[in-house]
C-alpha positions in Angstrom: 186.6 -34.4 47.3 185.4 -36.5 44.4 183.3 -35.0 41.7 180.7 -37.1 40.0 181.1 -37.3 36.3 178.1 -36.0 34.6 178.1 -38.2 31.5 178.3 -41.6 33.4 175.5 -40.4 35.7 173.4 -39.5 32.7 174.1 -42.8 31.0 173.2 -44.5 34.2 170.0 -42.6 34.5 169.0 -43.4 30.9 169.9 -47.1 31.4 167.7 -47.3 34.5 164.7 -45.5 33.1 162.3 -47.6 31.1 161.8 -46.7 27.5 158.1 -45.5 28.0 159.1 -43.2 30.7 161.8 -41.7 28.6 159.4 -41.4 25.7 157.0 -39.6 28.0 159.7 -37.3 29.1 161.0 -36.5 25.6 157.3 -36.0 24.5 156.6 -33.8 27.4 159.8 -31.7 26.7 159.0 -31.5 23.0 155.4 -30.7 23.6 156.3 -27.9 25.9 158.8 -26.5 23.5 156.3 -26.5 20.7 153.7 -25.3 23.0 155.9 -22.2 24.1 156.5 -21.4 20.4 152.9 -21.9 19.2 151.4 -20.2 22.2 152.9 -16.8 21.2 151.9 -17.2 17.6 148.4 -18.7 18.3 147.7 -16.1 21.1 148.4 -13.2 18.8 146.3 -14.7 16.2 143.4 -15.6 18.5 143.6 -12.1 20.0 143.5 -10.6 16.5 140.5 -12.9 15.3 138.7 -12.2 18.7 139.0 -8.5 18.2 137.7 -8.7 14.7 134.8 -11.0 15.8 134.1 -8.6 18.7 133.8 -5.6 16.5 131.5 -7.6 14.1 129.4 -8.8 17.1 129.3 -5.2 18.5 128.0 -3.7 15.2 125.5 -6.6 14.9 124.3 -6.1 18.5 124.0 -2.4 17.9 122.0 -2.8 14.7 119.8 -5.4 16.4 119.1 -3.0 19.3 118.3 -0.2 17.0 116.0 -2.3 14.9 114.2 -3.4 18.0 113.9 0.3 19.0 112.6 1.3 15.6 110.1 -1.5 15.4 108.7 -0.5 18.8 108.3 3.1 17.6 106.5 1.9 14.5 103.9 0.1 16.7 102.9 3.5 18.0 102.6 4.7 14.5 100.3 1.8 13.5 98.3 2.1 16.9 97.9 6.0 16.3 96.6 5.3 12.8 94.0 2.9 14.2 93.0 5.4 16.9 92.7 8.2 14.4 90.5 6.1 12.1 88.4 4.4 14.9 84.6 4.7 14.5 84.1 5.8 18.2 86.2 8.9 17.4 84.5 9.6 14.1 81.1 9.3 15.9 82.3 11.7 18.6 83.4 14.2 16.1 80.2 14.2 14.0 78.1 16.8 15.8 81.1 18.9 16.6 81.7 22.2 14.9 85.1 23.8 15.7 85.1 27.3 14.4 88.4 28.9 13.6 87.1 32.2 15.1 85.9 30.6 18.3 87.8 31.3 21.5 89.7 28.0 22.4 89.5 26.5 26.0 90.8 23.0 25.9 88.8 20.3 27.5 91.0 18.3 29.8 90.2 14.6 30.8 92.4 13.9 34.0 92.8 10.3 35.0 89.7 9.1 33.2 89.4 7.9 29.6 87.1 9.9 27.4 84.5 8.1 25.2 86.4 8.8 21.9 89.6 7.0 23.3 89.6 3.2 23.2 92.4 1.4 25.1 94.3 0.3 22.0 97.8 0.9 23.5 97.3 -1.4 26.3 96.0 -4.1 24.1 99.0 -3.7 21.9 101.3 -4.1 25.0 102.7 -0.5 24.6 103.7 1.9 27.3 100.6 4.2 27.7 100.8 7.7 26.3 100.9 10.5 28.8 98.6 12.7 26.7 96.4 12.2 23.7 95.3 15.6 22.1 92.8 16.5 19.6 93.4 19.7 17.7 91.5 21.5 15.0 92.6 22.3 11.5 94.4 25.4 12.7 96.5 23.3 15.1 94.8 24.6 18.3 94.3 22.1 21.1 90.7 21.3 21.6 90.7 18.2 24.0 93.4 16.6 26.1 93.5 13.3 27.7 95.9 13.4 30.7 97.0 9.9 32.0 98.9 11.2 35.1 99.5 14.3 37.2 101.8 16.0 34.6 100.0 18.6 32.5 100.5 19.0 28.8 103.7 20.6 28.0 103.4 24.3 27.6 105.2 24.1 24.2 101.9 22.5 23.0 99.4 24.8 24.8 99.7 27.4 21.9 99.3 24.7 19.2 101.1 21.9 17.6 102.6 23.7 14.7 102.9 22.6 11.1 105.5 19.8 11.8 102.8 17.4 12.8 100.0 18.6 10.5 100.3 16.4 7.4 97.1 15.5 5.7 98.8 12.7 3.6 100.4 10.6 6.2 101.2 10.0 9.9 103.9 12.1 11.3 106.4 11.0 13.9 108.7 13.2 15.8 111.1 12.5 18.6 111.6 15.7 20.5 112.2 17.4 23.8 109.2 19.2 25.6 109.6 20.6 29.2 113.3 19.3 29.1 111.9 15.8 28.6 112.2 13.5 25.7 108.8 12.7 24.0 107.6 10.6 21.0 104.9 12.6 19.2 102.7 10.8 16.7 99.9 12.5 14.7 97.4 11.6 12.1 94.6 13.3 10.6 91.0 12.8 12.2 87.7 12.8 10.3 84.0 12.5 11.2 81.5 10.0 9.9 81.0 12.0 6.7 84.8 12.1 6.0 85.4 15.8 6.8 88.6 16.8 8.0 88.4 17.9 11.6 91.9 18.3 12.5 94.8 16.2 14.1 95.1 13.4 16.7 98.4 13.8 18.6 99.8 11.1 20.9 102.5 12.0 23.3 104.7 9.2 24.8 107.4 10.0 27.3 110.7 8.4 26.0 112.1 7.4 29.4 113.8 4.5 31.0 110.5 2.4 30.9 110.0 3.2 27.3 113.5 2.1 26.2 113.3 -1.0 28.4 110.2 -2.0 26.8 111.6 -1.6 23.3 114.6 -3.8 24.2 112.7 -6.8 25.4 114.6 -9.9 24.7 118.0 -8.3 25.0 120.4 -9.6 27.6 121.3 -6.7 30.0 124.4 -8.5 31.3 125.8 -8.6 27.7 124.8 -5.1 26.5 122.7 -2.0 27.4 121.1 0.6 25.5 120.6 4.3 26.0 119.5 7.5 24.3 122.2 10.1 24.4 121.9 13.8 23.6 124.3 14.3 20.8 125.1 18.0 21.6 125.4 17.6 25.4 126.8 14.1 25.3 124.6 13.0 28.2 122.3 10.1 28.8 118.7 10.8 28.4 117.2 7.5 29.0 118.7 4.2 29.9 117.6 0.5 29.9 119.2 0.0 33.3 119.1 3.4 35.1 120.8 1.8 38.0 123.9 1.1 36.1 123.8 3.9 33.5 121.8 6.7 35.3 120.2 9.3 33.0 122.0 12.7 33.2 125.5 11.3 33.4 128.1 12.3 30.8 129.0 9.9 28.2 132.8 10.2 28.8 132.3 8.9 32.4 131.6 5.2 30.9 134.3 5.1 28.2 136.8 3.4 30.5 134.1 0.8 31.6 132.2 0.2 28.3 132.7 -0.3 24.7 130.3 2.4 23.2 128.6 2.3 19.7 126.4 5.2 18.8 123.9 5.4 15.9 121.8 8.2 14.7 118.0 8.2 14.4 117.4 10.2 11.2 113.9 9.0 10.7 112.7 10.6 13.8 114.6 13.9 13.4 112.0 16.7 13.3 113.0 19.2 15.8 116.0 21.1 17.0 116.9 18.1 19.3 119.6 15.7 18.2 119.6 12.4 19.8 121.6 9.2 19.1 120.9 5.6 20.1 123.8 4.1 22.0 124.8 0.6 22.8 127.1 -0.1 25.9 129.0 -3.4 26.3 130.9 -3.8 29.5 134.4 -4.3 29.3 134.3 -6.9 32.1 132.0 -9.0 29.9 134.4 -8.6 27.0 137.3 -9.6 29.2 135.3 -12.6 30.4 134.6 -13.6 27.0 138.2 -13.2 25.9 139.3 -15.4 28.9 136.6 -18.0 27.8 137.9 -18.1 24.2 141.6 -18.4 25.4 140.6 -21.0 27.9 138.8 -22.9 25.2 141.7 -22.8 22.8 144.0 -23.7 25.6 141.9 -26.8 26.3 142.0 -27.8 22.7 145.8 -27.5 22.6 146.1 -29.5 25.8 144.0 -32.2 24.4 146.0 -32.3 21.3 149.3 -32.4 23.3 147.9 -35.2 25.5 147.0 -37.2 22.4 150.2 -36.6 21.0 152.2 -37.7 24.1 150.0 -40.8 24.6 150.5 -42.0 21.0 154.2 -41.2 21.0 154.5 -43.1 24.4 152.4 -46.0 23.1 154.5 -46.3 20.0 157.8 -46.2 22.0 156.5 -48.9 24.4 155.5 -51.2 21.5 159.0 -50.7 20.1 160.5 -51.4 23.5 158.5 -54.7 23.7 159.5 -55.7 20.3 163.2 -54.9 20.9 163.0 -56.9 24.1 161.9 -59.9 22.2 164.4 -59.5 19.5 167.1 -59.1 22.1 166.2 -62.3 23.8 166.1 -64.2 20.7 169.6 -63.0 19.7 170.9 -63.8 23.1 169.6 -67.4 22.8 171.1 -67.6 19.3 174.4 -66.4 20.4 174.4 -68.8 23.4 173.6 -71.8 21.1 175.9 -70.9 18.2 178.9 -69.2 19.9 178.4 -70.2 23.6 178.1 -66.6 24.8 176.5 -66.3 28.0 173.0 -64.7 27.9 172.8 -61.3 29.7 170.2 -60.7 32.4 167.5 -58.4 31.0 165.3 -56.5 33.2 161.9 -55.3 32.3 162.2 -51.9 33.8 165.5 -50.9 32.1 166.0 -49.1 28.8 165.9 -51.9 26.4 167.2 -49.8 23.6 170.4 -48.9 25.5 170.7 -52.5 26.7 170.4 -53.8 23.1 173.0 -51.4 22.1 175.4 -52.5 24.8 174.6 -56.2 24.1 175.2 -55.7 20.4 178.6 -54.2 21.2 179.5 -57.1 23.5 178.1 -59.6 20.9 180.3 -57.9 18.1 183.4 -58.1 20.4 182.7 -61.7 21.1 182.1 -62.6 17.5 185.5 -60.9 16.5 187.1 -62.8 19.3 185.7 -66.1 18.1 186.7 -65.3 14.6 190.2 -64.6 15.7 190.2 -67.8 17.7 189.0 -69.8 14.7 191.6 -68.2 12.4 194.3 -69.2 14.8 192.9 -72.7 15.0 192.9 -73.0 11.2 196.5 -71.7 10.9 197.6 -74.1 13.5 195.9 -77.1 11.8 197.3 -75.9 8.5 200.9 -75.9 10.0 200.3 -79.3 11.6 199.0 -80.7 8.3 202.1 -79.3 6.5 204.5 -80.6 9.0 202.8 -84.2 8.8 202.9 -84.1 5.0 206.6 -83.1 5.2 207.4 -85.9 7.6 205.5 -88.5 5.5 207.4 -87.3 2.3 210.7 -87.4 4.0 210.3 -90.7 5.5 208.7 -92.5 2.4 210.7 -94.9 0.6 208.6 -94.4 -2.6 209.3 -91.5 -5.0 206.7 -88.8 -4.5 206.4 -85.9 -7.0 203.8 -83.2 -6.6 202.9 -81.3 -9.8 200.7 -78.2 -10.3 198.0 -77.9 -13.0 200.6 -76.9 -15.6 202.8 -79.9 -14.9 205.5 -78.1 -12.9 207.1 -79.7 -9.9 206.1 -78.0 -6.7 207.4 -80.6 -4.3 209.3 -83.9 -4.4 210.6 -86.1 -1.5 214.4 -87.2 -1.2 213.6 -90.6 -2.6 212.3 -89.1 -5.8 215.4 -86.7 -6.0 217.6 -89.7 -5.8 215.7 -91.6 -8.3 215.6 -88.8 -10.9 219.1 -87.7 -10.0 218.3 -84.1 -9.4 218.7 -81.7 -6.7 215.5 -80.8 -5.0 216.0 -77.3 -4.9 216.7 -76.9 -8.6 213.9 -79.3 -9.6 211.2 -77.3 -8.0 209.5 -75.3 -10.7 210.7 -77.2 -13.7 208.4 -79.0 -16.1 208.3 -82.7 -15.2 207.5 -84.0 -18.7 209.9 -81.7 -20.6 212.9 -83.1 -18.5 212.2 -86.5 -17.4 209.9 -88.0 -20.1 211.7 -86.9 -23.3 212.5 -90.5 -24.4 208.8 -91.6 -23.9 206.9 -89.6 -26.4 203.6 -91.5 -26.2 203.6 -90.8 -22.5 204.3 -87.3 -23.2 201.5 -87.1 -25.7 199.2 -88.7 -23.2 200.2 -86.2 -20.5 199.5 -83.3 -22.8 196.2 -84.9 -23.9 195.3 -85.4 -20.3 195.8 -81.7 -19.5 
């Protein structure tokens, strides 16, 4: 069984493939090798940068959500201040006289708005309060506006206490009443004469609707906000109750969300501790991570494509140029040395063909040189033989001298005339031995030299 040699097969394949194809294959292999090395390094760096950027984005998103919540709460403060200083309320309080010794029976307005309460919350785009309470200077409840079926929490029936009675400024407390979170905002009320009558207290349930209204403009598919009981670690209110139901434990969502919690120190005025929490779904994080990796992969693919295209174009141009040079050299060799022109194919590897042709051209030049050398030696031998024959056959005396005047050759006629032996005469000075009696000639010979 015959085995095919690997090296000749490889050389045949290189010879058969055009240079642009080889350049493309080499570029692809080099690109894949570089890609494989850089992919590991760049992937780690991209993951590190993405993690840092993700933490920064989470912190920024949490701060923005908290700022929105804080601004929404502050709108209740400004609206309560406007309501407490409203002229309609002052006119209503002017004829009233709330005696501290009088037995208190609160007046309750159910489902209809009293004359002293303008609709300022609806005009401001705020969630309407569930109760608006008027208290006297002792904190006892005098009048109550009830917006729905839910009565005033029993914790306030006996009075509002000192935490909401501040004659100098508006008080804001985020607290829990009847096991529900409430925002309580209070301000001092006066009659038309400026007499301090007591306190106006606004109760707003802090539920899902309240939190959703405070987070308008936030994309729920990117992040969600919730209020969490810091002691029980349970969700009290959520922007999206279908996804993050109130009452569920915070630990239930740690495997599905990135959770960031922030305290609300400005609204701590009771024994209830609540934190503002931002939830970012891990699926959205993974989607963002895949998007970043995909974008980075596309950028590297474009760079690799450009590299391979430029590399292939350069090799193609070099191949075309080599083909022209090869044809010129073949025509020159054919005209100068009679070497047969090789048959070039456009589809072959011109670089290997050029190498093979140069090797062939070198061998032919060396062969031609050896042939010329042999021809020259043959002609020299023929010339020497002809000269020897002429000298031997000549009847005249012929003596050949070198530049110094020494005899290097003489024919038999000259040897007979000079009466010397040809072998002994060669190398002797011609003037010293044969012109000693003709001094003028001798001097002329010396002078001529």
